[in-house]
Biopython code that builds the backbone (N, CA, C, O; Angstrom):
import numpy as np
from Bio.PDB.StructureBuilder import StructureBuilder

atoms = [
    (1, "UNK", "N", (79.707, 162.726, 160.502)),
    (1, "UNK", "CA", (78.913, 162.322, 161.644)),
    (1, "UNK", "C", (78.365, 163.591, 162.291)),
    (1, "UNK", "O", (79.107, 164.556, 162.471)),
    (2, "UNK", "N", (77.117, 163.605, 162.632)),
    (2, "UNK", "CA", (76.508, 164.746, 163.307)),
    (2, "UNK", "C", (76.479, 164.462, 164.805)),
    (2, "UNK", "O", (75.478, 163.994, 165.347)),
    (3, "UNK", "N", (77.588, 164.752, 165.452)),
    (3, "UNK", "CA", (77.716, 164.392, 166.865)),
    (3, "UNK", "C", (76.716, 165.106, 167.752)),
    (3, "UNK", "O", (76.304, 164.568, 168.780)),
    (4, "UNK", "N", (76.323, 166.302, 167.370)),
    (4, "UNK", "CA", (75.377, 167.019, 168.221)),
    (4, "UNK", "C", (73.989, 166.379, 168.173)),
    (4, "UNK", "O", (73.149, 166.656, 169.030)),
    (5, "UNK", "N", (73.747, 165.532, 167.184)),
    (5, "UNK", "CA", (72.456, 164.869, 167.057)),
    (5, "UNK", "C", (72.540, 163.379, 167.355)),
    (5, "UNK", "O", (71.563, 162.654, 167.169)),
    (6, "UNK", "N", (73.690, 162.919, 167.813)),
    (6, "UNK", "CA", (73.913, 161.493, 168.030)),
    (6, "UNK", "C", (73.981, 161.162, 169.510)),
    (6, "UNK", "O", (74.483, 161.945, 170.318)),
    (7, "UNK", "N", (73.475, 160.003, 169.845)),
    (7, "UNK", "CA", (73.604, 159.527, 171.213)),
    (7, "UNK", "C", (74.991, 158.913, 171.389)),
    (7, "UNK", "O", (75.454, 158.172, 170.522)),
    (8, "UNK", "N", (75.645, 159.210, 172.485)),
    (8, "UNK", "CA", (76.990, 158.696, 172.740)),
    (8, "UNK", "C", (77.028, 157.173, 172.689)),
    (8, "UNK", "O", (78.008, 156.594, 172.221)),
    (9, "UNK", "N", (75.986, 156.529, 173.161)),
    (9, "UNK", "CA", (75.947, 155.072, 173.192)),
    (9, "UNK", "C", (76.039, 154.477, 171.783)),
    (9, "UNK", "O", (76.474, 153.336, 171.627)),
    (10, "UNK", "N", (75.637, 155.234, 170.761)),
    (10, "UNK", "CA", (75.703, 154.743, 169.388)),
    (10, "UNK", "C", (77.139, 154.580, 168.908)),
    (10, "UNK", "O", (77.391, 153.896, 167.916)),
    (11, "UNK", "N", (78.072, 155.201, 169.603)),
    (11, "UNK", "CA", (79.478, 155.141, 169.201)),
    (11, "UNK", "C", (80.333, 154.425, 170.233)),
    (11, "UNK", "O", (81.546, 154.626, 170.292)),
    (12, "UNK", "N", (79.704, 153.599, 171.038)),
    (12, "UNK", "CA", (80.427, 152.825, 172.035)),
    (12, "UNK", "C", (81.524, 152.006, 171.358)),
    (12, "UNK", "O", (81.256, 151.250, 170.424)),
    (13, "UNK", "N", (82.739, 152.158, 171.825)),
    (13, "UNK", "CA", (83.872, 151.424, 171.277)),
    (13, "UNK", "C", (84.541, 152.096, 170.091)),
    (13, "UNK", "O", (85.597, 151.645, 169.646)),
    (14, "UNK", "N", (83.953, 153.161, 169.571)),
    (14, "UNK", "CA", (84.538, 153.869, 168.428)),
    (14, "UNK", "C", (85.613, 154.840, 168.897)),
    (14, "UNK", "O", (85.613, 155.271, 170.050)),
    (15, "UNK", "N", (86.519, 155.175, 168.006)),
    (15, "UNK", "CA", (87.523, 156.186, 168.283)),
    (15, "UNK", "C", (87.003, 157.513, 167.744)),
    (15, "UNK", "O", (86.679, 157.629, 166.563)),
    (16, "UNK", "N", (86.928, 158.499, 168.609)),
    (16, "UNK", "CA", (86.418, 159.808, 168.227)),
    (16, "UNK", "C", (87.483, 160.842, 168.571)),
    (16, "UNK", "O", (87.973, 160.889, 169.699)),
    (17, "UNK", "N", (87.833, 161.660, 167.601)),
    (17, "UNK", "CA", (88.806, 162.721, 167.825)),
    (17, "UNK", "C", (88.073, 164.046, 167.921)),
    (17, "UNK", "O", (87.310, 164.409, 167.026)),
    (18, "UNK", "N", (88.302, 164.759, 168.994)),
    (18, "UNK", "CA", (87.717, 166.080, 169.177)),
    (18, "UNK", "C", (88.726, 167.135, 168.732)),
    (18, "UNK", "O", (89.874, 166.810, 168.431)),
    (19, "UNK", "N", (88.301, 168.392, 168.690)),
    (19, "UNK", "CA", (89.218, 169.478, 168.334)),
    (19, "UNK", "C", (90.389, 169.510, 169.318)),
    (19, "UNK", "O", (91.527, 169.745, 168.914)),
    (20, "UNK", "N", (90.126, 169.281, 170.576)),
    (20, "UNK", "CA", (91.197, 169.264, 171.573)),
    (20, "UNK", "C", (92.142, 168.086, 171.333)),
    (20, "UNK", "O", (93.335, 168.182, 171.622)),
    (21, "UNK", "N", (91.624, 166.991, 170.815)),
    (21, "UNK", "CA", (92.432, 165.813, 170.550)),
    (21, "UNK", "C", (93.368, 165.965, 169.363)),
    (21, "UNK", "O", (94.217, 165.103, 169.133)),
    (22, "UNK", "N", (93.229, 167.050, 168.603)),
    (22, "UNK", "CA", (94.124, 167.302, 167.474)),
    (22, "UNK", "C", (95.473, 167.859, 167.919)),
    (22, "UNK", "O", (96.446, 167.812, 167.167)),
    (23, "UNK", "N", (95.528, 168.384, 169.134)),
    (23, "UNK", "CA", (96.776, 168.948, 169.668)),
    (23, "UNK", "C", (97.756, 167.807, 169.917)),
    (23, "UNK", "O", (97.406, 166.790, 170.516)),
    (24, "UNK", "N", (98.993, 167.993, 169.447)),
    (24, "UNK", "CA", (100.040, 166.980, 169.635)),
    (24, "UNK", "C", (101.244, 167.610, 170.317)),
    (24, "UNK", "O", (101.790, 168.603, 169.837)),
    (25, "UNK", "N", (101.651, 167.032, 171.429)),
    (25, "UNK", "CA", (102.821, 167.515, 172.176)),
    (25, "UNK", "C", (102.734, 169.012, 172.459)),
    (25, "UNK", "O", (103.735, 169.726, 172.396)),
    (26, "UNK", "N", (101.541, 169.469, 172.768)),
    (26, "UNK", "CA", (101.337, 170.872, 173.113)),
    (26, "UNK", "C", (101.256, 171.808, 171.925)),
    (26, "UNK", "O", (101.038, 173.007, 172.099)),
    (27, "UNK", "N", (101.428, 171.284, 170.717)),
    (27, "UNK", "CA", (101.379, 172.124, 169.512)),
    (27, "UNK", "C", (100.017, 171.988, 168.839)),
    (27, "UNK", "O", (99.467, 170.893, 168.729)),
    (28, "UNK", "N", (99.492, 173.115, 168.396)),
    (28, "UNK", "CA", (98.219, 173.104, 167.695)),
    (28, "UNK", "C", (98.350, 172.391, 166.357)),
    (28, "UNK", "O", (99.408, 172.419, 165.728)),
    (29, "UNK", "N", (97.283, 171.761, 165.934)),
    (29, "UNK", "CA", (97.194, 171.183, 164.593)),
    (29, "UNK", "C", (97.306, 172.351, 163.603)),
    (29, "UNK", "O", (96.855, 173.453, 163.917)),
    (30, "UNK", "N", (97.893, 172.143, 162.422)),
    (30, "UNK", "CA", (98.004, 173.230, 161.448)),
    (30, "UNK", "C", (96.681, 173.928, 161.137)),
    (30, "UNK", "O", (96.665, 175.138, 160.908)),
    (31, "UNK", "N", (95.580, 173.193, 161.124)),
    (31, "UNK", "CA", (94.290, 173.840, 160.892)),
    (31, "UNK", "C", (93.882, 174.722, 162.062)),
    (31, "UNK", "O", (93.319, 175.797, 161.856)),
    (32, "UNK", "N", (94.153, 174.288, 163.272)),
    (32, "UNK", "CA", (93.840, 175.118, 164.434)),
    (32, "UNK", "C", (94.629, 176.421, 164.375)),
    (32, "UNK", "O", (94.082, 177.495, 164.631)),
    (33, "UNK", "N", (95.915, 176.327, 164.036)),
    (33, "UNK", "CA", (96.746, 177.520, 163.945)),
    (33, "UNK", "C", (96.271, 178.431, 162.822)),
    (33, "UNK", "O", (96.248, 179.652, 162.978)),
    (34, "UNK", "N", (95.893, 177.844, 161.692)),
    (34, "UNK", "CA", (95.403, 178.635, 160.564)),
    (34, "UNK", "C", (94.108, 179.365, 160.928)),
    (34, "UNK", "O", (93.911, 180.509, 160.519)),
    (35, "UNK", "N", (93.230, 178.720, 161.687)),
    (35, "UNK", "CA", (91.999, 179.379, 162.126)),
    (35, "UNK", "C", (92.329, 180.594, 162.996)),
    (35, "UNK", "O", (91.689, 181.639, 162.876)),
    (36, "UNK", "N", (93.316, 180.456, 163.861)),
    (36, "UNK", "CA", (93.741, 181.601, 164.673)),
    (36, "UNK", "C", (94.352, 182.696, 163.803)),
    (36, "UNK", "O", (94.021, 183.872, 163.947)),
    (37, "UNK", "N", (95.237, 182.301, 162.906)),
    (37, "UNK", "CA", (95.940, 183.267, 162.061)),
    (37, "UNK", "C", (95.000, 184.055, 161.160)),
    (37, "UNK", "O", (95.272, 185.214, 160.844)),
    (38, "UNK", "N", (93.898, 183.439, 160.742)),
    (38, "UNK", "CA", (92.971, 184.080, 159.808)),
    (38, "UNK", "C", (91.700, 184.589, 160.479)),
    (38, "UNK", "O", (90.752, 184.974, 159.795)),
    (39, "UNK", "N", (91.671, 184.596, 161.807)),
    (39, "UNK", "CA", (90.490, 185.052, 162.546)),
    (39, "UNK", "C", (89.234, 184.362, 162.021)),
    (39, "UNK", "O", (88.213, 184.997, 161.760)),
    (40, "UNK", "N", (89.344, 183.037, 161.874)),
    (40, "UNK", "CA", (88.241, 182.251, 161.328)),
    (40, "UNK", "C", (87.373, 181.669, 162.427)),
    (40, "UNK", "O", (86.724, 180.643, 162.221)),
    (41, "UNK", "N", (87.350, 182.299, 163.583)),
    (41, "UNK", "CA", (86.599, 181.721, 164.687)),
    (41, "UNK", "C", (85.573, 182.643, 165.303)),
    (41, "UNK", "O", (84.630, 182.155, 165.924)),
    (42, "UNK", "N", (85.701, 183.904, 165.170)),
    (42, "UNK", "CA", (84.803, 184.912, 165.710)),
    (42, "UNK", "C", (84.206, 184.488, 167.048)),
    (42, "UNK", "O", (84.929, 184.503, 168.044)),
    (43, "UNK", "N", (82.931, 184.109, 167.130)),
    (43, "UNK", "CA", (82.356, 183.794, 168.443)),
    (43, "UNK", "C", (82.892, 182.471, 168.994)),
    (43, "UNK", "O", (82.881, 182.251, 170.205)),
    (44, "UNK", "N", (83.357, 181.594, 168.108)),
    (44, "UNK", "CA", (83.938, 180.329, 168.537)),
    (44, "UNK", "C", (82.956, 179.190, 168.698)),
    (44, "UNK", "O", (83.366, 178.057, 168.950)),
    (45, "UNK", "N", (81.670, 179.462, 168.559)),
    (45, "UNK", "CA", (80.661, 178.432, 168.782)),
    (45, "UNK", "C", (80.820, 177.259, 167.819)),
    (45, "UNK", "O", (80.739, 176.102, 168.233)),
    (46, "UNK", "N", (81.043, 177.547, 166.546)),
    (46, "UNK", "CA", (81.123, 176.483, 165.540)),
    (46, "UNK", "C", (82.552, 176.006, 165.305)),
    (46, "UNK", "O", (82.761, 175.024, 164.593)),
    (47, "UNK", "N", (83.529, 176.678, 165.885)),
    (47, "UNK", "CA", (84.931, 176.426, 165.559)),
    (47, "UNK", "C", (85.369, 174.971, 165.724)),
    (47, "UNK", "O", (86.000, 174.442, 164.809)),
    (48, "UNK", "N", (85.071, 174.293, 166.833)),
    (48, "UNK", "CA", (85.515, 172.895, 166.938)),
    (48, "UNK", "C", (84.973, 172.022, 165.808)),
    (48, "UNK", "O", (85.705, 171.203, 165.252)),
    (49, "UNK", "N", (83.708, 172.189, 165.470)),
    (49, "UNK", "CA", (83.120, 171.414, 164.388)),
    (49, "UNK", "C", (83.706, 171.773, 163.037)),
    (49, "UNK", "O", (83.931, 170.900, 162.198)),
    (50, "UNK", "N", (83.953, 173.062, 162.825)),
    (50, "UNK", "CA", (84.561, 173.497, 161.564)),
    (50, "UNK", "C", (85.947, 172.880, 161.404)),
    (50, "UNK", "O", (86.288, 172.373, 160.336)),
    (51, "UNK", "N", (86.739, 172.926, 162.467)),
    (51, "UNK", "CA", (88.101, 172.392, 162.400)),
    (51, "UNK", "C", (88.083, 170.884, 162.197)),
    (51, "UNK", "O", (88.808, 170.369, 161.346)),
    (52, "UNK", "N", (87.272, 170.172, 162.957)),
    (52, "UNK", "CA", (87.210, 168.709, 162.795)),
    (52, "UNK", "C", (86.698, 168.336, 161.407)),
    (52, "UNK", "O", (87.196, 167.384, 160.806)),
    (53, "UNK", "N", (85.720, 169.063, 160.890)),
    (53, "UNK", "CA", (85.225, 168.803, 159.543)),
    (53, "UNK", "C", (86.301, 169.093, 158.507)),
    (53, "UNK", "O", (86.433, 168.357, 157.529)),
    (54, "UNK", "N", (87.066, 170.151, 158.711)),
    (54, "UNK", "CA", (88.135, 170.481, 157.772)),
    (54, "UNK", "C", (89.205, 169.394, 157.755)),
    (54, "UNK", "O", (89.718, 169.043, 156.692)),
    (55, "UNK", "N", (89.542, 168.863, 158.922)),
    (55, "UNK", "CA", (90.512, 167.764, 158.984)),
    (55, "UNK", "C", (89.971, 166.565, 158.201)),
    (55, "UNK", "O", (90.691, 165.966, 157.403)),
    (56, "UNK", "N", (88.713, 166.222, 158.429)),
    (56, "UNK", "CA", (88.091, 165.112, 157.710)),
    (56, "UNK", "C", (88.007, 165.370, 156.214)),
    (56, "UNK", "O", (88.213, 164.463, 155.408)),
    (57, "UNK", "N", (87.703, 166.616, 155.845)),
    (57, "UNK", "CA", (87.613, 166.991, 154.449)),
    (57, "UNK", "C", (88.956, 166.807, 153.752)),
    (57, "UNK", "O", (89.012, 166.295, 152.634)),
    (58, "UNK", "N", (90.033, 167.222, 154.405)),
    (58, "UNK", "CA", (91.364, 167.072, 153.814)),
    (58, "UNK", "C", (91.733, 165.600, 153.652)),
    (58, "UNK", "O", (92.357, 165.217, 152.663)),
    (59, "UNK", "N", (91.347, 164.782, 154.624)),
    (59, "UNK", "CA", (91.618, 163.343, 154.529)),
    (59, "UNK", "C", (90.828, 162.716, 153.375)),
    (59, "UNK", "O", (91.355, 161.877, 152.645)),
    (60, "UNK", "N", (89.556, 163.125, 153.211)),
    (60, "UNK", "CA", (88.736, 162.609, 152.109)),
    (60, "UNK", "C", (89.320, 163.012, 150.763)),
    (60, "UNK", "O", (89.407, 162.191, 149.850)),
    (61, "UNK", "N", (89.721, 164.277, 150.637)),
    (61, "UNK", "CA", (90.287, 164.753, 149.372)),
    (61, "UNK", "C", (91.602, 164.036, 149.065)),
    (61, "UNK", "O", (91.866, 163.669, 147.920)),
    (62, "UNK", "N", (92.422, 163.842, 150.099)),
    (62, "UNK", "CA", (93.697, 163.142, 149.924)),
    (62, "UNK", "C", (93.458, 161.704, 149.453)),
    (62, "UNK", "O", (94.248, 161.160, 148.681)),
    (63, "UNK", "N", (92.375, 161.099, 149.918)),
    (63, "UNK", "CA", (92.028, 159.730, 149.515)),
    (63, "UNK", "C", (91.370, 159.691, 148.133)),
    (63, "UNK", "O", (91.067, 158.615, 147.617)),
    (64, "UNK", "N", (91.150, 160.875, 147.531)),
    (64, "UNK", "CA", (90.571, 160.931, 146.192)),
    (64, "UNK", "C", (89.068, 160.883, 146.133)),
    (64, "UNK", "O", (88.496, 160.676, 145.063)),
    (65, "UNK", "N", (88.408, 161.073, 147.274)),
    (65, "UNK", "CA", (86.947, 161.032, 147.291)),
    (65, "UNK", "C", (86.381, 162.318, 146.699)),
    (65, "UNK", "O", (86.707, 163.405, 147.176)),
    (66, "UNK", "N", (85.547, 162.220, 145.679)),
    (66, "UNK", "CA", (84.991, 163.418, 145.050)),
    (66, "UNK", "C", (83.879, 164.041, 145.892)),
    (66, "UNK", "O", (83.303, 163.398, 146.770)),
    (67, "UNK", "N", (83.599, 165.297, 145.602)),
    (67, "UNK", "CA", (82.453, 165.974, 146.211)),
    (67, "UNK", "C", (81.437, 166.237, 145.112)),
    (67, "UNK", "O", (81.633, 165.821, 143.970)),
    (68, "UNK", "N", (80.373, 166.913, 145.444)),
    (68, "UNK", "CA", (79.325, 167.228, 144.478)),
    (68, "UNK", "C", (79.862, 168.089, 143.337)),
    (68, "UNK", "O", (79.376, 167.983, 142.210)),
    (69, "UNK", "N", (80.853, 168.942, 143.605)),
    (69, "UNK", "CA", (81.353, 169.864, 142.581)),
    (69, "UNK", "C", (82.633, 169.381, 141.909)),
    (69, "UNK", "O", (83.166, 170.079, 141.046)),
    (70, "UNK", "N", (83.142, 168.212, 142.277)),
    (70, "UNK", "CA", (84.353, 167.695, 141.662)),
    (70, "UNK", "C", (84.102, 167.427, 140.191)),
    (70, "UNK", "O", (83.112, 166.796, 139.821)),
    (71, "UNK", "N", (85.001, 167.908, 139.363)),
    (71, "UNK", "CA", (84.893, 167.714, 137.919)),
    (71, "UNK", "C", (85.512, 166.363, 137.564)),
    (71, "UNK", "O", (86.729, 166.191, 137.626)),
    (72, "UNK", "N", (84.680, 165.432, 137.202)),
    (72, "UNK", "CA", (85.160, 164.097, 136.865)),
    (72, "UNK", "C", (85.364, 163.259, 138.106)),
    (72, "UNK", "O", (85.753, 163.776, 139.153)),
    (73, "UNK", "N", (85.111, 162.004, 138.000)),
    (73, "UNK", "CA", (85.201, 161.120, 139.159)),
    (73, "UNK", "C", (86.500, 160.327, 139.220)),
    (73, "UNK", "O", (86.758, 159.633, 140.204)),
    (74, "UNK", "N", (87.316, 160.424, 138.182)),
    (74, "UNK", "CA", (88.538, 159.619, 138.177)),
    (74, "UNK", "C", (89.776, 160.418, 138.546)),
    (74, "UNK", "O", (90.758, 159.834, 139.004)),
    (75, "UNK", "N", (89.763, 161.718, 138.364)),
    (75, "UNK", "CA", (90.911, 162.560, 138.702)),
    (75, "UNK", "C", (90.886, 162.905, 140.187)),
    (75, "UNK", "O", (89.823, 162.993, 140.802)),
    (76, "UNK", "N", (92.066, 163.096, 140.745)),
    (76, "UNK", "CA", (92.147, 163.516, 142.151)),
    (76, "UNK", "C", (91.519, 164.904, 142.276)),
    (76, "UNK", "O", (91.828, 165.793, 141.482)),
    (77, "UNK", "N", (90.649, 165.098, 143.257)),
    (77, "UNK", "CA", (89.990, 166.401, 143.390)),
    (77, "UNK", "C", (90.973, 167.473, 143.865)),
    (77, "UNK", "O", (91.690, 167.289, 144.849)),
    (78, "UNK", "N", (90.987, 168.579, 143.153)),
    (78, "UNK", "CA", (91.759, 169.724, 143.623)),
    (78, "UNK", "C", (90.945, 170.439, 144.678)),
    (78, "UNK", "O", (89.717, 170.348, 144.679)),
    (79, "UNK", "N", (91.594, 171.135, 145.562)),
    (79, "UNK", "CA", (90.842, 171.817, 146.621)),
    (79, "UNK", "C", (90.772, 173.319, 146.342)),
    (79, "UNK", "O", (91.394, 174.138, 147.019)),
    (80, "UNK", "N", (89.994, 173.637, 145.324)),
    (80, "UNK", "CA", (89.706, 175.033, 145.010)),
    (80, "UNK", "C", (88.786, 175.584, 146.097)),
    (80, "UNK", "O", (88.272, 174.838, 146.931)),
    (81, "UNK", "N", (88.589, 176.886, 146.074)),
    (81, "UNK", "CA", (87.649, 177.479, 147.030)),
    (81, "UNK", "C", (86.261, 176.872, 146.866)),
    (81, "UNK", "O", (85.555, 176.657, 147.851)),
    (82, "UNK", "N", (85.868, 176.594, 145.622)),
    (82, "UNK", "CA", (84.562, 175.981, 145.368)),
    (82, "UNK", "C", (84.478, 174.599, 146.030)),
    (82, "UNK", "O", (83.467, 174.262, 146.648)),
    (83, "UNK", "N", (85.541, 173.807, 145.897)),
    (83, "UNK", "CA", (85.581, 172.479, 146.528)),
    (83, "UNK", "C", (85.527, 172.614, 148.047)),
    (83, "UNK", "O", (84.779, 171.895, 148.709)),
    (84, "UNK", "N", (86.311, 173.526, 148.597)),
    (84, "UNK", "CA", (86.331, 173.707, 150.061)),
    (84, "UNK", "C", (84.943, 174.092, 150.545)),
    (84, "UNK", "O", (84.447, 173.522, 151.517)),
    (85, "UNK", "N", (84.313, 175.051, 149.882)),
    (85, "UNK", "CA", (82.971, 175.488, 150.299)),
    (85, "UNK", "C", (81.963, 174.340, 150.252)),
    (85, "UNK", "O", (81.160, 174.169, 151.169)),
    (86, "UNK", "N", (82.015, 173.558, 149.178)),
    (86, "UNK", "CA", (81.079, 172.437, 149.050)),
    (86, "UNK", "C", (81.318, 171.408, 150.152)),
    (86, "UNK", "O", (80.376, 170.934, 150.787)),
    (87, "UNK", "N", (82.568, 171.075, 150.366)),
    (87, "UNK", "CA", (82.892, 170.036, 151.354)),
    (87, "UNK", "C", (82.614, 170.505, 152.785)),
    (87, "UNK", "O", (82.395, 169.678, 153.670)),
    (88, "UNK", "N", (82.619, 171.795, 153.018)),
    (88, "UNK", "CA", (82.351, 172.340, 154.350)),
    (88, "UNK", "C", (80.908, 172.819, 154.502)),
    (88, "UNK", "O", (80.554, 173.377, 155.540)),
    (89, "UNK", "N", (80.074, 172.614, 153.492)),
    (89, "UNK", "CA", (78.729, 173.194, 153.487)),
    (89, "UNK", "C", (77.814, 172.674, 154.587)),
    (89, "UNK", "O", (76.779, 173.287, 154.851)),
    (90, "UNK", "N", (78.151, 171.588, 155.223)),
    (90, "UNK", "CA", (77.313, 171.062, 156.296)),
    (90, "UNK", "C", (77.522, 171.761, 157.629)),
    (90, "UNK", "O", (76.793, 171.497, 158.586)),
    (91, "UNK", "N", (78.508, 172.649, 157.705)),
    (91, "UNK", "CA", (78.790, 173.372, 158.946)),
    (91, "UNK", "C", (78.276, 174.796, 158.846)),
    (91, "UNK", "O", (78.599, 175.517, 157.902)),
    (92, "UNK", "N", (77.487, 175.193, 159.808)),
    (92, "UNK", "CA", (76.917, 176.534, 159.816)),
    (92, "UNK", "C", (77.665, 177.428, 160.804)),
    (92, "UNK", "O", (78.016, 177.007, 161.907)),
    (93, "UNK", "N", (77.897, 178.665, 160.382)),
    (93, "UNK", "CA", (78.560, 179.656, 161.234)),
    (93, "UNK", "C", (77.603, 180.825, 161.415)),
    (93, "UNK", "O", (77.232, 181.478, 160.440)),
    (94, "UNK", "N", (77.205, 181.090, 162.636)),
    (94, "UNK", "CA", (76.269, 182.187, 162.910)),
    (94, "UNK", "C", (76.896, 183.547, 162.649)),
    (94, "UNK", "O", (76.184, 184.500, 162.331)),
    (95, "UNK", "N", (78.218, 183.656, 162.778)),
    (95, "UNK", "CA", (78.901, 184.942, 162.612)),
    (95, "UNK", "C", (79.210, 185.263, 161.160)),
    (95, "UNK", "O", (79.518, 186.409, 160.832)),
    (96, "UNK", "N", (79.131, 184.269, 160.286)),
    (96, "UNK", "CA", (79.438, 184.501, 158.878)),
    (96, "UNK", "C", (80.923, 184.590, 158.600)),
    (96, "UNK", "O", (81.347, 185.382, 157.758)),
    (97, "UNK", "N", (81.713, 183.800, 159.286)),
    (97, "UNK", "CA", (83.170, 183.824, 159.114)),
    (97, "UNK", "C", (83.626, 182.952, 157.952)),
    (97, "UNK", "O", (84.792, 182.563, 157.890)),
    (98, "UNK", "N", (82.724, 182.644, 157.038)),
    (98, "UNK", "CA", (83.029, 181.696, 155.970)),
    (98, "UNK", "C", (84.247, 182.092, 155.138)),
    (98, "UNK", "O", (85.067, 181.235, 154.806)),
    (99, "UNK", "N", (84.378, 183.367, 154.797)),
    (99, "UNK", "CA", (85.517, 183.812, 153.990)),
    (99, "UNK", "C", (86.816, 183.508, 154.723)),
    (99, "UNK", "O", (87.779, 183.038, 154.117)),
    (100, "UNK", "N", (86.846, 183.771, 156.018)),
    (100, "UNK", "CA", (88.054, 183.514, 156.804)),
    (100, "UNK", "C", (88.280, 182.017, 157.004)),
    (100, "UNK", "O", (89.423, 181.563, 157.070)),
    (101, "UNK", "N", (87.210, 181.263, 157.099)),
    (101, "UNK", "CA", (87.336, 179.807, 157.260)),
    (101, "UNK", "C", (87.945, 179.204, 156.001)),
    (101, "UNK", "O", (88.850, 178.373, 156.090)),
    (102, "UNK", "N", (87.465, 179.609, 154.838)),
    (102, "UNK", "CA", (88.025, 179.115, 153.580)),
    (102, "UNK", "C", (89.488, 179.513, 153.469)),
    (102, "UNK", "O", (90.324, 178.706, 153.064)),
    (103, "UNK", "N", (89.802, 180.758, 153.828)),
    (103, "UNK", "CA", (91.199, 181.228, 153.781)),
    (103, "UNK", "C", (92.077, 180.415, 154.728)),
    (103, "UNK", "O", (93.212, 180.083, 154.384)),
    (104, "UNK", "N", (91.571, 180.094, 155.908)),
    (104, "UNK", "CA", (92.342, 179.309, 156.875)),
    (104, "UNK", "C", (92.606, 177.908, 156.340)),
    (104, "UNK", "O", (93.718, 177.394, 156.464)),
    (105, "UNK", "N", (91.600, 177.297, 155.752)),
    (105, "UNK", "CA", (91.774, 175.951, 155.200)),
    (105, "UNK", "C", (92.765, 175.993, 154.042)),
    (105, "UNK", "O", (93.649, 175.141, 153.947)),
    (106, "UNK", "N", (92.621, 176.979, 153.165)),
    (106, "UNK", "CA", (93.537, 177.128, 152.039)),
    (106, "UNK", "C", (94.974, 177.277, 152.548)),
    (106, "UNK", "O", (95.892, 176.665, 152.001)),
    (107, "UNK", "N", (95.170, 178.084, 153.587)),
    (107, "UNK", "CA", (96.495, 178.286, 154.169)),
    (107, "UNK", "C", (97.048, 176.994, 154.763)),
    (107, "UNK", "O", (98.228, 176.686, 154.594)),
    (108, "UNK", "N", (96.209, 176.250, 155.449)),
    (108, "UNK", "CA", (96.661, 174.982, 156.039)),
    (108, "UNK", "C", (97.050, 173.988, 154.942)),
    (108, "UNK", "O", (97.984, 173.207, 155.118)),
    (109, "UNK", "N", (96.342, 174.015, 153.820)),
    (109, "UNK", "CA", (96.692, 173.154, 152.683)),
    (109, "UNK", "C", (98.078, 173.537, 152.170)),
    (109, "UNK", "O", (98.918, 172.670, 151.928)),
    (110, "UNK", "N", (98.311, 174.840, 152.006)),
    (110, "UNK", "CA", (99.616, 175.320, 151.525)),
    (110, "UNK", "C", (100.727, 174.926, 152.503)),
    (110, "UNK", "O", (101.798, 174.478, 152.095)),
    (111, "UNK", "N", (100.453, 175.100, 153.800)),
    (111, "UNK", "CA", (101.454, 174.771, 154.813)),
    (111, "UNK", "C", (101.796, 173.297, 154.789)),
    (111, "UNK", "O", (102.962, 172.928, 154.932)),
    (112, "UNK", "N", (100.786, 172.441, 154.608)),
    (112, "UNK", "CA", (101.053, 171.003, 154.600)),
    (112, "UNK", "C", (101.790, 170.576, 153.339)),
    (112, "UNK", "O", (102.510, 169.577, 153.346)),
    (113, "UNK", "N", (101.614, 171.326, 152.259)),
    (113, "UNK", "CA", (102.296, 171.015, 151.002)),
    (113, "UNK", "C", (103.785, 171.359, 151.076)),
    (113, "UNK", "O", (104.600, 170.768, 150.368)),
    (114, "UNK", "N", (104.132, 172.317, 151.937)),
    (114, "UNK", "CA", (105.530, 172.737, 152.038)),
    (114, "UNK", "C", (106.288, 172.023, 153.138)),
    (114, "UNK", "O", (107.502, 172.186, 153.262)),
    (115, "UNK", "N", (105.579, 171.224, 153.950)),
    (115, "UNK", "CA", (106.273, 170.507, 155.032)),
    (115, "UNK", "C", (106.393, 169.042, 154.729)),
    (115, "UNK", "O", (106.948, 168.290, 155.530)),
]
sb = StructureBuilder()
sb.init_structure("model")
sb.init_model(0)
sb.init_chain("A")
sb.init_seg("    ")
for serial, (resi, resn, name, xyz) in enumerate(atoms, 1):
    if name == "N":
        sb.init_residue(resn, " ", resi, " ")
    sb.init_atom(name, np.array(xyz, "f"), 0.0, 1.0, " ", f" {name:<3s}", serial, name[0])
structure = sb.get_structure()
């Protein structure tokens, strides 16, 4: 969803989670913490959208939804750097923190696999 281009009235009655809404019991979401740990935020302008998109991307991959670069449509998509970049390609970062953003997402994936 492109919230910056959408009228709020179009989502009347919908449940919308913001970056701030990812915080639970005062603890940051693992992706939020990973963004801090990897300095994946620089100016911070795109950070909320990057984090919310990353959360959605992980949910889509977990559900088995392929991306443009997924090899084969029947196997569960692995989240290689190529997959992460493709799935996050709709988010623009003016500072060019893409390398750190991919690293943060990769780290959050590893953290969720061990918990």
